[in-house]
C-alpha positions as a Markdown table, in Angstrom:
| # | Residue | x | y | z |
|---|---|---|---|---|
| 1 | Met | 90.3 | 101.4 | 103.8 |
| 2 | Ala | 90.3 | 99.9 | 107.1 |
| 3 | Lys | 90.7 | 102.1 | 110.2 |
| 4 | Gly | 93.7 | 100.7 | 111.5 |
| 5 | Ile | 95.9 | 101.7 | 108.4 |
| 6 | Ser | 97.7 | 104.9 | 110.0 |
| 7 | Tyr | 97.2 | 108.3 | 107.8 |
| 8 | His | 100.9 | 107.8 | 107.1 |
| 9 | Asn | 100.9 | 106.9 | 103.3 |
| 10 | Lys | 97.3 | 106.4 | 103.3 |
| 11 | Asp | 97.2 | 108.2 | 100.2 |
| 12 | Val | 99.7 | 106.3 | 98.5 |
| 13 | Leu | 98.2 | 103.0 | 99.6 |
| 14 | Phe | 94.8 | 103.9 | 98.3 |
| 15 | Lys | 96.3 | 104.7 | 94.7 |
| 16 | Phe | 98.1 | 101.2 | 94.5 |
| 17 | Leu | 95.2 | 99.5 | 96.0 |
| 18 | Gly | 93.2 | 101.5 | 93.4 |
| 19 | Glu | 95.4 | 100.2 | 90.3 |
| 20 | Leu | 95.4 | 96.6 | 91.6 |
| 21 | Tyr | 91.5 | 96.6 | 91.5 |
| 22 | Lys | 90.9 | 98.6 | 88.4 |
| 23 | Asp | 88.7 | 96.8 | 85.6 |
| 24 | Ala | 88.9 | 93.7 | 87.8 |
| 25 | Thr | 86.1 | 91.3 | 88.7 |
| 26 | Leu | 85.8 | 89.0 | 92.0 |
| 27 | Asn | 85.6 | 85.8 | 89.6 |
| 28 | Ala | 88.8 | 84.7 | 91.0 |
| 29 | Phe | 87.2 | 83.7 | 94.5 |
| 30 | Gly | 84.0 | 82.6 | 93.0 |
| 31 | Ile | 81.8 | 86.3 | 93.1 |
| 32 | Lys | 80.4 | 86.0 | 89.3 |
| 33 | Gly | 78.1 | 88.5 | 87.5 |
| 34 | Leu | 79.7 | 91.7 | 89.3 |
| 35 | Pro | 80.1 | 94.4 | 87.2 |
| 36 | Lys | 84.1 | 95.3 | 86.5 |
| 37 | Ile | 85.2 | 97.7 | 88.8 |
| 38 | Arg | 86.0 | 101.3 | 87.5 |
| 39 | Gln | 87.6 | 103.0 | 91.1 |
| 40 | Leu | 88.1 | 102.8 | 94.4 |
| 41 | Leu | 86.3 | 105.2 | 96.3 |
| 42 | Pro | 87.1 | 106.7 | 99.6 |
| 43 | Thr | 85.9 | 105.7 | 102.9 |
| 44 | Thr | 84.9 | 108.8 | 104.4 |
| 45 | Met | 81.7 | 108.8 | 105.2 |
| 46 | Pro | 78.9 | 111.6 | 106.3 |
| 47 | Lys | 77.7 | 111.7 | 109.8 |
| 48 | Val | 81.0 | 111.2 | 111.9 |
| 49 | Arg | 80.3 | 109.8 | 115.2 |
| 50 | Ala | 82.9 | 109.5 | 118.3 |
| 51 | Asp | 82.8 | 105.5 | 117.5 |
| 52 | Glu | 83.2 | 106.2 | 114.1 |
| 53 | Arg | 83.7 | 103.1 | 112.2 |
| 54 | Arg | 84.4 | 102.6 | 108.4 |
| 55 | Thr | 83.6 | 100.3 | 105.5 |
| 56 | Asp | 86.8 | 98.4 | 104.7 |
| 57 | Thr | 86.8 | 99.3 | 101.0 |
| 58 | Gln | 84.4 | 100.8 | 98.5 |
| 59 | Phe | 84.4 | 100.5 | 94.8 |
| 60 | Leu | 82.4 | 102.3 | 92.2 |
| 61 | Leu | 81.5 | 99.6 | 89.6 |
| 62 | Asp | 81.2 | 100.0 | 85.8 |
| 63 | Asp | 77.2 | 100.0 | 86.3 |
| 64 | Gly | 77.3 | 102.7 | 88.4 |
| 65 | Ser | 76.5 | 101.0 | 91.7 |
| 66 | Val | 79.0 | 100.9 | 94.7 |
| 67 | Leu | 80.5 | 97.6 | 96.2 |
| 68 | Met | 81.1 | 97.3 | 99.7 |
| 69 | Leu | 83.7 | 94.6 | 100.2 |
| 70 | Glu | 84.4 | 93.7 | 103.9 |
| 71 | Tyr | 86.6 | 91.3 | 105.8 |
| 72 | Glu | 85.7 | 89.2 | 108.7 |
| 73 | Ser | 87.3 | 86.6 | 111.2 |
| 74 | Asn | 83.7 | 85.5 | 112.9 |
| 75 | Asn | 80.6 | 84.4 | 111.8 |
| 76 | Arg | 78.4 | 86.6 | 113.8 |
| 77 | Thr | 76.0 | 87.2 | 111.0 |
| 78 | Asp | 73.5 | 89.5 | 112.7 |
| 79 | Glu | 75.9 | 91.7 | 114.6 |
| 80 | Asn | 78.0 | 92.2 | 111.1 |
| 81 | His | 75.0 | 92.8 | 109.1 |
| 82 | Ile | 73.4 | 95.6 | 111.3 |
| 83 | Lys | 77.0 | 97.2 | 111.2 |
| 84 | Tyr | 76.7 | 96.8 | 107.0 |
| 85 | Leu | 73.3 | 98.1 | 107.3 |
| 86 | Asp | 74.8 | 101.3 | 108.9 |
| 87 | Tyr | 77.7 | 101.6 | 106.5 |
| 88 | Ala | 74.6 | 101.3 | 103.5 |
| 89 | Gln | 72.8 | 104.2 | 105.0 |
| 90 | Arg | 75.7 | 106.2 | 105.3 |
| 91 | Ile | 76.8 | 105.7 | 101.5 |
| 92 | Leu | 73.4 | 106.5 | 100.2 |
| 93 | Asp | 73.2 | 109.7 | 102.4 |
| 94 | Arg | 76.5 | 110.7 | 101.1 |
| 95 | Glu | 75.8 | 110.0 | 97.0 |
| 96 | Tyr | 72.5 | 111.7 | 97.6 |
| 97 | Gln | 74.2 | 114.8 | 99.0 |
| 98 | Glu | 76.8 | 114.6 | 96.7 |
| 99 | Val | 75.3 | 113.7 | 93.2 |
| 100 | Lys | 71.3 | 113.7 | 94.2 |
| 101 | Met | 71.2 | 109.7 | 93.3 |
| 102 | Val | 70.2 | 106.8 | 94.8 |
| 103 | Arg | 72.8 | 104.4 | 93.9 |
| 104 | Ala | 72.6 | 100.8 | 94.1 |
| 105 | Ile | 75.1 | 98.9 | 96.4 |
| 106 | Arg | 76.5 | 95.2 | 96.6 |
| 107 | Leu | 77.9 | 93.8 | 99.3 |
| 108 | Val | 80.7 | 91.0 | 99.5 |
| 109 | Val | 82.3 | 90.0 | 102.3 |
| 110 | Ile | 85.5 | 87.9 | 102.5 |
| 111 | Tyr | 86.1 | 85.6 | 105.4 |
| 112 | Thr | 89.1 | 84.4 | 106.6 |
| 113 | Ser | 89.8 | 80.5 | 106.6 |
| 114 | Asp | 88.8 | 80.8 | 110.4 |
| 115 | Val | 85.0 | 80.8 | 109.2 |
| 116 | Ala | 83.7 | 77.4 | 107.4 |
| 117 | Ser | 79.8 | 78.9 | 107.5 |
| 118 | Val | 77.9 | 81.8 | 107.5 |
| 119 | Gly | 74.5 | 83.7 | 107.1 |
| 120 | Glu | 74.1 | 86.1 | 104.2 |
| 121 | Gln | 71.4 | 88.0 | 105.5 |
| 122 | Leu | 69.6 | 90.1 | 108.1 |
| 123 | Asn | 65.7 | 90.1 | 107.6 |
| 124 | Ala | 64.4 | 92.9 | 110.1 |
| 125 | Gly | 60.8 | 93.0 | 108.6 |
| 126 | Asp | 60.6 | 95.9 | 106.0 |
| 127 | Val | 64.2 | 96.7 | 106.3 |
| 128 | Gly | 67.0 | 94.0 | 105.6 |
| 129 | Ile | 70.4 | 93.7 | 104.0 |
| 130 | Gln | 71.9 | 90.9 | 102.2 |
| 131 | Ser | 75.3 | 89.9 | 101.3 |
| 132 | Lys | 77.6 | 87.5 | 98.7 |
| 133 | Ala | 80.1 | 85.7 | 101.1 |
| 134 | Val | 83.7 | 84.6 | 100.0 |
| 135 | Leu | 84.9 | 81.8 | 102.1 |
| 136 | Leu | 88.7 | 81.6 | 101.6 |
| 137 | Cys | 88.6 | 78.2 | 104.1 |
| 138 | Glu | 87.6 | 76.8 | 100.7 |
| 139 | His | 91.0 | 78.3 | 98.7 |
| 140 | Asn | 94.1 | 76.2 | 99.2 |
| 141 | Gly | 96.7 | 79.2 | 100.0 |
| 142 | Asp | 99.6 | 76.7 | 100.1 |
| 143 | Val | 98.7 | 75.5 | 96.5 |
| 144 | Ile | 98.1 | 79.0 | 95.3 |
| 145 | Leu | 101.3 | 80.4 | 96.6 |
| 146 | Glu | 103.2 | 77.4 | 95.2 |
| 147 | Lys | 101.6 | 78.0 | 92.0 |
| 148 | Ile | 102.6 | 81.9 | 91.8 |
| 149 | Ser | 105.5 | 81.1 | 93.1 |
| 150 | Asp | 106.4 | 79.0 | 90.1 |
| 151 | Lys | 105.6 | 81.5 | 87.6 |
| 152 | Ile | 107.5 | 84.1 | 89.0 |
| 153 | Lys | 110.7 | 81.8 | 89.3 |
| 154 | Arg | 109.9 | 81.2 | 85.4 |
| 155 | Asp | 109.5 | 85.2 | 84.9 |
| 156 | Asp | 106.1 | 84.4 | 83.4 |
| 157 | Glu | 103.8 | 87.3 | 83.8 |
| 158 | Leu | 101.1 | 87.0 | 86.3 |
| 159 | Thr | 97.5 | 87.1 | 85.5 |
| 160 | Arg | 95.0 | 90.2 | 87.3 |
| 161 | Glu | 93.4 | 87.2 | 89.1 |
| 162 | Glu | 96.7 | 85.7 | 90.4 |
| 163 | Leu | 97.7 | 89.4 | 91.7 |
| 164 | Met | 94.2 | 89.3 | 93.5 |
| 165 | Gln | 94.9 | 85.9 | 94.6 |
| 166 | Leu | 98.2 | 86.9 | 96.2 |
| 167 | Ser | 97.0 | 89.9 | 98.0 |
| 168 | Met | 94.6 | 87.5 | 99.7 |
| 169 | Leu | 97.0 | 84.6 | 100.4 |
| 170 | Pro | 97.4 | 85.3 | 104.1 |
| 171 | Leu | 93.6 | 85.0 | 104.9 |
| 172 | Met | 93.2 | 81.7 | 102.8 |
| 173 | His | 93.5 | 78.2 | 104.5 |
| 174 | Ser | 97.0 | 77.1 | 105.2 |
| 175 | Thr | 99.3 | 74.9 | 107.2 |
| 176 | Lys | 101.3 | 78.0 | 107.9 |
| 177 | Ser | 100.2 | 80.4 | 110.9 |
| 178 | Arg | 99.0 | 83.7 | 109.5 |
| 179 | Lys | 101.4 | 85.5 | 110.4 |
| 180 | Glu | 104.3 | 83.2 | 108.3 |
| 181 | Met | 101.9 | 83.3 | 105.5 |
| 182 | Thr | 101.4 | 87.3 | 105.6 |
| 183 | Arg | 105.4 | 87.4 | 105.3 |
| 184 | Glu | 105.8 | 84.7 | 102.8 |
| 185 | Ser | 103.0 | 86.5 | 100.6 |
| 186 | Val | 104.7 | 89.8 | 101.0 |
| 187 | Asn | 108.6 | 88.4 | 100.2 |
| 188 | Leu | 106.9 | 86.8 | 97.4 |
| 189 | Ala | 105.4 | 89.8 | 96.2 |
| 190 | Arg | 108.6 | 91.8 | 96.2 |
| 191 | Asn | 109.9 | 89.3 | 93.8 |
| 192 | Ile | 107.4 | 90.2 | 91.0 |
| 193 | Pro | 109.5 | 91.4 | 88.1 |
| 194 | Asp | 107.5 | 94.7 | 87.5 |
| 195 | Glu | 107.9 | 97.3 | 90.2 |
| 196 | Arg | 104.4 | 98.6 | 90.1 |
| 197 | Glu | 102.2 | 95.3 | 90.5 |
| 198 | Gln | 104.9 | 94.6 | 93.7 |
| 199 | Val | 103.5 | 97.6 | 95.2 |
| 200 | Gln | 99.6 | 97.0 | 94.4 |
| 201 | Val | 99.6 | 93.7 | 95.4 |
| 202 | Ile | 101.5 | 94.7 | 98.7 |
| 203 | Ala | 99.1 | 97.3 | 99.4 |
| 204 | Gly | 96.3 | 94.8 | 98.8 |
| 205 | Ile | 98.0 | 92.6 | 101.2 |
| 206 | Leu | 97.9 | 95.3 | 103.6 |
| 207 | Thr | 94.5 | 96.0 | 103.2 |
| 208 | Ala | 93.3 | 92.5 | 103.5 |
| 209 | Thr | 95.3 | 91.6 | 106.8 |
| 210 | Asp | 94.9 | 95.2 | 108.7 |
| 211 | Lys | 92.5 | 93.9 | 111.2 |
| 212 | Phe | 94.6 | 90.7 | 111.5 |
| 213 | Val | 98.3 | 91.2 | 111.7 |
| 214 | Asp | 100.1 | 93.4 | 114.5 |
| 215 | Asp | 101.2 | 97.0 | 113.6 |
| 216 | Glu | 104.9 | 96.5 | 113.6 |
| 217 | Phe | 105.1 | 94.4 | 110.3 |
| 218 | Ser | 102.6 | 96.5 | 108.6 |
| 219 | Thr | 104.5 | 99.7 | 109.4 |
| 220 | Lys | 107.5 | 98.3 | 108.0 |
| 221 | Ile | 105.9 | 97.0 | 105.0 |
| 222 | Arg | 104.2 | 100.9 | 104.5 |
| 223 | Glu | 108.0 | 102.4 | 104.9 |
| 224 | Trp | 109.4 | 99.9 | 102.4 |
| 225 | Leu | 106.6 | 100.5 | 100.3 |
| 226 | Ser | 107.1 | 104.4 | 100.4 |
| 227 | Met | 110.9 | 103.5 | 99.4 |
| 228 | Thr | 110.3 | 102.0 | 96.1 |
| 229 | Lys | 110.7 | 104.0 | 93.1 |
| 230 | Val | 107.3 | 103.8 | 92.2 |
| 231 | Gly | 106.0 | 104.5 | 95.6 |
| 232 | Arg | 108.5 | 108.0 | 95.4 |
| 233 | Ile | 107.1 | 108.7 | 92.1 |
| 234 | Ile | 103.3 | 108.2 | 93.4 |
| 235 | Glu | 104.4 | 110.2 | 96.9 |
| 236 | Lys | 105.4 | 113.3 | 94.2 |
| 237 | Glu | 102.3 | 112.9 | 91.9 |
| 238 | Ile | 100.1 | 113.1 | 94.9 |
| 239 | Glu | 102.1 | 116.2 | 96.6 |
| 240 | Gln | 101.5 | 118.0 | 93.2 |
| 241 | Glu | 97.8 | 117.0 | 93.0 |
| 242 | Arg | 97.5 | 118.6 | 96.5 |
| 243 | Glu | 99.3 | 121.7 | 95.9 |
| 244 | Ala | 97.2 | 121.7 | 92.8 |
| 245 | Ala | 93.9 | 121.6 | 94.5 |
| 246 | Ile | 95.6 | 124.1 | 97.1 |
| 247 | Ala | 96.6 | 126.9 | 94.7 |
| 248 | Glu | 93.0 | 126.3 | 92.9 |
| 249 | Asn | 91.0 | 126.9 | 96.2 |
| 250 | Thr | 93.0 | 129.8 | 97.1 |
| 251 | Arg | 92.3 | 131.5 | 93.1 |
| 252 | Lys | 88.5 | 130.7 | 94.0 |
| 253 | Leu | 88.7 | 132.1 | 97.6 |
| 254 | Ala | 90.5 | 135.4 | 95.6 |
| 255 | Lys | 87.7 | 135.9 | 92.9 |
| 256 | Glu | 84.7 | 135.5 | 96.0 |
| 257 | Met | 87.2 | 138.3 | 97.9 |
| 258 | Leu | 87.2 | 141.0 | 94.7 |
| 259 | Lys | 83.5 | 141.4 | 94.8 |
| 260 | Lys | 84.2 | 143.3 | 98.1 |
| 261 | Met | 87.9 | 144.5 | 97.9 |
| 262 | Ser | 90.5 | 145.9 | 95.8 |
| 263 | Ala | 93.0 | 143.6 | 93.6 |
| 264 | Glu | 95.8 | 144.9 | 95.8 |
| 265 | Glu | 94.0 | 144.0 | 99.3 |
| 266 | Val | 93.4 | 140.7 | 98.0 |
| 267 | Ala | 97.1 | 139.9 | 96.6 |
| 268 | Asp | 98.1 | 140.8 | 99.9 |
| 269 | Ile | 96.1 | 138.4 | 101.9 |
| 270 | Thr | 96.1 | 135.3 | 99.6 |
| 271 | Gly | 99.7 | 135.8 | 98.8 |
| 272 | Leu | 99.0 | 135.7 | 94.8 |
| 273 | Asp | 100.7 | 137.7 | 92.6 |
| 274 | Leu | 99.1 | 141.2 | 91.6 |
| 275 | Glu | 99.1 | 140.6 | 87.9 |
| 276 | Glu | 97.4 | 137.1 | 88.6 |
| 277 | Val | 94.7 | 138.9 | 91.1 |
| 278 | Glu | 93.8 | 141.2 | 88.0 |
| 279 | Lys | 93.8 | 138.4 | 85.7 |
| 280 | Leu | 91.0 | 137.0 | 88.0 |
| 281 | Lys | 89.1 | 140.2 | 88.2 |
| 282 | Glu | 88.9 | 140.5 | 84.4 |
| 283 | Glu | 87.6 | 137.0 | 83.8 |
| 284 | Glu | 84.7 | 138.0 | 86.1 |
């Protein structure tokens, strides 16, 4: 996810954003032919540097390819695509190191309503990169906002495409300011009858607007997100997963230590019960 989002509640945002996009396509934004999204990927990269920049979002698609979904408010084609080329190289490196596979990479760039025309490729001889552009200046945010608002007032269920459109509303063409549109989008999302869909959309809004709204507003929304019933449940699930991972790592460490130490010594160092350490020893 985008670099401006703080690590506080990052895991919760990641979880909800993954739910919003799972099994979705980008048809709602005019990008046809992409396979469905299978899952959201972490944006961590190999080769960490002092000036570390990360992709905004990465998805694994049903055909096994990786989708880089970027957000921009300018049309500096060469500068942006050089940055994407760097991201792509590090994704290729990560995937090859982890699964020994050269994955196909797809690149979609979502441009805010400030941008009316863009280039979609960088040609540097035998090296280059190309993208597919989504120009949100071509999407009437006011009309979409009214349509979705009317459906929510009638208690009609929103389609997956409408949920995704709502998450992008603040970046679309509008007679209102981006800040005003962001607030209205969040308030509208909070009125969605299904609370899980509420937080999915708001996670999408926070990710899409992370580069373009003030920290104070996004912090308030993240705090609200963590206080929802669904948010608390997810936080508990994430904490349980984290504890389970720590416990599993401790058991793996204990198995290695048993090769050179007694069960009593391993139990004393790791904090595991002697009985559990004895069982681990029997498994070897």
